[in-house]
C-alpha positions as CSV (number, residue, x, y, z in Angstrom):
1,X,44.0,106.3,27.9
2,X,41.6,103.6,28.3
3,X,40.9,103.7,32.1
4,X,44.7,104.3,32.9
5,X,45.6,106.7,35.5
6,X,48.3,109.4,35.2
7,X,51.1,108.8,37.6
8,X,53.6,111.3,38.6
9,X,56.6,110.4,40.6
10,X,58.9,113.2,41.9
11,X,62.3,113.0,43.9
12,X,62.9,116.2,45.8
13,X,66.3,117.2,46.8
14,X,67.4,119.8,49.3
15,X,66.5,120.3,52.9
16,X,63.4,118.3,52.5
17,X,63.6,116.0,55.6
18,X,62.7,117.1,59.1
19,X,60.9,120.2,57.9
20,X,57.3,118.8,57.7
21,X,57.5,118.1,54.0
22,X,55.6,114.8,54.1
23,X,52.9,116.3,56.2
24,X,52.6,119.3,54.0
25,X,52.2,116.9,50.9
26,X,49.5,115.0,52.7
27,X,47.7,118.1,53.8
28,X,47.8,119.6,50.3
29,X,46.6,116.3,48.8
30,X,43.3,116.4,50.6
31,X,42.3,119.3,48.4
32,X,42.8,117.4,45.3
33,X,41.6,114.1,43.7
34,X,44.8,112.3,44.0
35,X,46.1,109.1,45.5
36,X,49.4,107.8,46.2
37,X,52.1,108.4,48.8
38,X,55.1,110.4,50.0
39,X,58.1,109.0,51.8
40,X,61.5,109.9,53.0
41,X,64.4,108.1,51.4
42,X,67.8,107.1,53.2
43,X,69.8,109.4,50.9
44,X,68.0,112.6,52.2
45,X,65.5,113.0,49.3
46,X,61.8,112.7,49.5
47,X,59.9,110.5,47.0
48,X,56.3,111.5,45.9
49,X,54.0,109.4,43.9
50,X,50.6,110.9,42.9
51,X,47.9,109.3,40.7
52,X,44.6,110.5,39.0
53,X,43.5,112.8,36.2
54,X,46.7,114.4,34.7
55,X,45.5,118.0,35.3
56,X,44.7,117.3,39.0
57,X,48.0,115.5,39.7
58,X,49.9,118.4,37.9
59,X,48.0,121.1,39.9
60,X,48.6,119.2,43.2
61,X,52.4,119.0,42.5
62,X,52.6,122.6,41.5
63,X,50.9,123.7,44.8
64,X,53.3,121.5,46.7
65,X,56.3,122.9,45.0
66,X,55.1,126.4,45.7
67,X,54.4,125.7,49.4
68,X,57.8,124.0,50.0
69,X,59.9,126.1,47.5
70,X,62.2,127.4,50.2
71,X,63.5,123.8,51.1
72,X,63.4,122.3,47.5
73,X,66.8,122.6,45.6
74,X,66.0,120.1,42.9
75,X,62.9,118.0,41.7
76,X,63.4,115.2,39.3
77,X,60.1,114.1,37.7
78,X,59.0,110.9,35.9
79,X,55.4,110.7,34.5
80,X,53.5,107.8,32.9
81,X,50.2,105.9,32.8
82,X,49.2,102.9,34.9
83,X,46.6,100.4,35.7
84,X,47.6,100.3,39.3
85,X,45.2,101.7,41.8
86,X,46.2,103.5,44.9
87,X,43.8,104.0,47.9
88,X,44.0,107.4,49.3
89,X,47.1,109.3,49.9
90,X,49.4,108.3,52.5
91,X,52.7,109.2,54.4
92,X,54.9,106.0,54.3
93,X,57.6,105.6,56.9
């Protein structure tokens, strides 16, 4: 894709706030070559954005979904490619 990064955004719904979701997402991200962020939304959802090689990003997202399956009711995904660069993986407040 000419230097573009795969970008996956997921909006998680369920009992995803107040259960360590963002911290688990950050911890799992350390095991993958991904960058981006995770943040709580005012409507009770959690928004995840992860960039990198498509396979790496998808494997990261799959592991997070497995780890937090008990609290996720729904996950809405949007994938594309971007020239934007994200530095590291962070928890946004």
